[in-house]
Each structure stands twice: as structure tokens, then as C-alpha cells.
C-alpha positions in Angstrom: 19.8 4.1 -37.8 18.7 0.3 -38.3 14.5 1.7 -37.0 14.6 -1.1 -34.0 12.5 -1.8 -32.1 13.5 -2.5 -29.3 14.5 1.2 -28.4 18.2 2.0 -25.9 17.8 0.1 -22.7 18.6 2.4 -19.7 21.4 2.2 -17.5 20.2 -0.5 -14.9 23.3 0.1 -12.4 22.3 0.1 -8.8 22.9 3.2 -7.1 24.6 2.6 -3.6 22.7 5.3 -0.9 23.5 5.9 2.7 20.5 5.7 5.1 20.9 6.6 8.9 18.1 4.7 10.2 16.8 5.2 13.8 17.5 2.4 16.0 13.9 1.0 16.1 12.9 1.3 12.1 17.1 -0.7 12.1 15.4 -3.7 14.8 12.3 -3.5 13.3 13.8 -4.6 9.6 15.9 -7.2 11.6 12.9 -8.7 13.7 11.0 -8.7 9.8 13.8 -10.2 8.0 14.0 -13.2 10.3 10.1 -13.7 10.5 10.2 -13.5 6.5 13.4 -16.5 7.1 10.7 -18.5 8.9 7.7 -17.5 6.7 9.3 -18.2 3.3 12.7 -21.2 4.1 15.2 -18.5 2.6 17.3 -15.7 4.1 17.4 -11.9 2.7 19.7 -9.6 4.3 17.6 -6.4 5.7 18.9 -4.4 3.3 17.6 -6.0 0.8 14.4 -6.2 2.4 14.4 -2.5 2.8 14.4 -1.9 -1.7 12.0 -4.7 -1.4 9.6 -2.3 0.2 10.4 1.2 -1.1 9.6 -0.4 -4.3 6.6 -2.0 -3.1 5.1 1.4 -1.3 6.0 3.8 -4.1 4.5 1.5 -6.9 1.6 1.5 -4.4 1.4 5.2 -4.2 -1.7 6.5 -6.1 -0.7 10.2 -5.3 2.7 9.6 -6.4 1.8 8.1 -10.1 -0.7 11.1 -10.2 2.2 13.3 -9.7 4.9 11.6 -11.6 3.3 11.7 -14.8 2.2 15.9 -14.7 6.0 15.6 -14.2 8.0 16.5 -17.5 9.5 14.4 -18.8 13.3 14.0 -18.5 16.2 12.6 -21.1 18.5 9.8 -20.6 21.3 11.5 -20.9 24.0 8.5 -20.5 
């Protein structure tokens, strides 16, 4: 080991999952994408918007953050 300050960068390869959404949620995502395009002037797919929504939700959930800190740390075995 050389003692570098930067540790091994964890795998950042996206993980693909499949979700089944109720029709009304899918419809709302499509509407959200349309409103997003009008407001920001750029087109984003409902999939990209859903990722941002999930990320925002997890980051803003204080209860999750506290509970996660209590969990034992998992080591990257890759």
C-alpha cells in the first residue's frame, strides 16, 4: 500500500430494477415530466425524474438517516 489519501472508489455502476406502478402514478409521472419541461425548458424522462424523486425523498427522511446510522457498516466486497 502506498498510503494514498483517496481510498478505493466504490462501484458506481447503476443498478437496474423494474417497478410496477399503478396507472395513476404512471400518469402523474407523465404529467410531472410535462410540467418539468415547461418550467425548465428541458425534456427528462419519467424514469430520470423518478430517480431524482426517490433520491430527494431518501435524503430528506430524517428517520431513515438516524436508523441507517444505527445499522452495522457493510464492507464493499467487490
